[in-house]
C-alpha positions as CSV (number, residue, x, y, z in Angstrom):
1,M,131.4,95.8,84.4
2,L,131.9,98.1,87.3
3,K,129.0,99.8,88.9
4,I,128.7,102.5,91.5
5,R,125.6,101.5,93.5
6,L,123.9,101.3,96.9
7,S,124.5,98.5,99.3
8,M,121.9,98.2,102.0
9,G,122.6,98.0,105.7
10,G,120.9,99.1,108.9
11,A,118.1,97.7,111.0
12,K,114.6,96.7,110.1
13,K,112.6,99.7,108.8
14,R,115.8,101.8,109.3
15,P,117.8,101.6,106.1
16,V,121.2,103.0,105.7
17,Y,123.0,102.6,102.4
18,K,126.7,102.4,101.5
19,I,127.8,103.8,98.2
20,V,130.2,101.3,96.8
21,V,132.0,100.3,93.6
22,A,131.3,96.6,92.8
23,D,131.3,94.3,89.9
24,S,127.7,94.1,88.5
25,R,127.8,90.3,88.9
26,F,128.2,90.5,92.7
27,P,125.1,90.5,95.0
28,R,123.7,93.8,96.1
29,D,124.8,93.5,99.7
30,G,127.8,91.3,98.9
31,R,131.4,91.7,97.9
32,F,132.5,95.2,96.8
33,I,135.7,96.8,95.7
34,E,135.7,100.1,97.6
35,K,133.3,102.1,99.8
36,L,132.8,105.6,98.4
37,G,130.4,107.0,101.0
38,F,127.0,106.5,102.6
39,F,123.4,107.6,102.2
40,N,120.8,107.8,105.0
41,P,117.3,108.4,103.5
42,L,115.7,109.0,107.0
43,V,117.7,112.2,107.7
44,P,116.1,115.4,106.3
45,K,117.6,116.6,103.0
46,N,119.0,119.8,104.4
47,K,121.2,118.0,107.0
48,K,124.9,117.2,106.3
49,D,124.5,113.8,107.9
50,R,122.2,112.6,105.1
51,M,125.1,111.6,102.8
52,K,128.9,111.6,102.7
53,L,130.7,111.2,99.5
54,E,134.4,110.8,98.6
55,V,134.3,112.9,95.5
56,E,137.9,112.3,94.3
57,R,137.5,108.5,94.6
58,I,134.1,108.6,92.7
59,K,135.7,110.6,89.9
60,H,138.6,108.2,89.8
61,W,136.3,105.1,89.5
62,M,134.2,106.9,86.8
63,S,137.3,107.5,84.8
64,Q,138.1,103.8,85.1
65,G,134.7,103.0,83.5
66,A,132.4,102.5,86.5
67,K,128.9,103.6,85.8
68,P,126.5,104.9,88.5
69,T,123.1,103.4,88.8
70,T,120.1,105.7,88.4
71,R,119.6,106.2,92.1
72,V,123.3,106.9,92.7
73,A,123.4,109.2,89.7
74,R,120.6,111.2,91.3
75,I,122.5,111.4,94.6
76,L,125.7,112.4,92.8
77,G,123.7,115.0,90.8
78,E,122.2,116.5,94.0
79,A,125.8,116.7,95.4
80,E,126.9,118.4,92.1
81,V,129.6,115.7,91.5
82,I,128.1,115.0,88.0
83,P,125.4,116.8,86.1
84,M,121.9,115.9,87.3
85,P,120.4,113.1,85.2
86,T,117.3,113.7,83.2
87,P,114.2,112.5,85.0
88,G,112.6,109.2,83.7
89,N,109.4,109.2,81.7
90,N,107.0,108.1,84.5
91,P,104.9,111.2,85.2
92,L,101.8,109.2,86.5
93,K,103.7,107.2,89.1
94,A,103.1,109.6,92.0
95,I,99.5,110.4,91.1
96,P,96.7,108.4,92.7
97,K,94.9,106.1,90.3
98,K,91.6,108.0,90.7
99,D,93.3,111.2,89.5
100,R,95.3,109.5,86.7
101,K,92.3,109.0,84.5
102,K,91.4,112.6,84.8
103,T,94.9,113.8,83.9
104,E,95.0,111.3,80.9
105,K,91.7,112.7,79.6
106,D,92.9,116.3,80.0
107,S,96.2,115.5,78.3
108,K,94.4,113.8,75.4
109,D,92.1,116.8,75.0
110,N,95.1,119.2,75.0
111,K,96.9,117.1,72.4
112,E,93.9,116.9,70.0
113,A,93.4,120.5,69.1
114,T,91.9,119.6,65.7
115,P,88.1,119.9,64.8
116,K,87.8,116.1,65.1
117,S,88.4,116.3,68.8
118,E,85.5,118.8,69.0
119,E,83.3,116.4,67.1
120,K,84.3,113.6,69.5
121,K,83.4,115.8,72.5
122,D,80.0,116.5,71.0
123,Q,79.4,112.8,70.5
124,K,80.3,111.7,74.0
125,P,77.7,113.8,75.8
126,T,74.9,112.5,73.5
127,E,76.0,109.0,74.3
128,K,75.9,109.7,78.0
129,K,72.4,111.3,77.7
130,E,71.2,108.1,76.0
131,A,72.8,105.9,78.6
132,A,71.4,107.9,81.5
133,P,67.7,107.1,80.9
134,K,68.5,103.4,80.7
135,T,69.9,103.4,84.3
136,E,66.9,105.4,85.5
137,E,64.6,102.8,84.0
138,K,66.4,100.1,86.0
139,K,66.2,102.2,89.1
140,D,62.4,102.6,88.6
141,Q,61.9,98.9,88.2
142,K,63.7,97.8,91.4
143,P,61.9,100.0,93.8
144,T,58.5,98.9,92.5
145,E,59.5,95.3,93.1
146,K,60.5,96.2,96.6
147,K,57.3,98.0,97.3
148,E,55.4,94.9,96.2
149,A,57.5,92.7,98.4
150,A,56.9,94.9,101.5
151,P,53.1,94.4,101.7
152,K,53.5,90.6,101.5
153,T,55.7,90.6,104.6
154,E,53.1,92.8,106.4
155,E,50.4,90.3,105.5
156,K,52.4,87.5,107.0
157,K,52.8,89.6,110.1
158,D,49.1,90.1,110.2
159,Q,48.5,86.4,109.8
160,K,50.7,85.4,112.6
161,P,48.9,87.4,115.3
162,T,45.5,86.1,114.0
163,E,46.9,82.6,114.3
164,K,48.0,83.3,117.8
165,K,44.5,84.7,118.6
166,E,42.9,81.5,117.2
167,V,45.2,79.4,119.4
168,A,44.4,81.5,122.4
169,L,40.7,81.1,121.7
170,K,41.1,77.3,121.5
171,V,42.9,77.2,124.8
172,E,40.2,79.3,126.4
173,K,37.5,76.9,125.0
174,K,39.3,73.9,126.5
175,K,39.5,75.6,129.8
176,D,35.9,76.4,129.7
177,K,35.0,72.8,129.0
178,K,37.0,71.6,132.0
């Protein structure tokens, strides 16, 4: 099966792609039948140097049965060689994970416009109110333990200086004896 696809070239961190017709069994950067253009993703979209396409040859190969890959189809759609393909169903891909949960909840709430969804909304806050005191109880327990632990360390500190004083007194007594 013939494919119109991208073949990668360029230097490290500086990709440049050739748009080629190749058998689908050949490696990505390997053997190809014909070069149909190039695509440089580092150049701004409004520049002419971003891509060059041989439109007549692309149409010829498509008439022969070559199918463009999704990326090449988008490039050809932008160049108005073929109609722009429909976007894939991956709306959450570009949204950060933190924000995905918020948008999922919002979309679920919008989809469920029935009274059941209102009942669910009413139930969730009550559960949260019940859960909140439990966490407060735990917080109350931990600080009391820490407060109890703090005086113990102070007592130890108080003991050490008294021990030092006792040792100093013993040393003075020995000196007095001599």
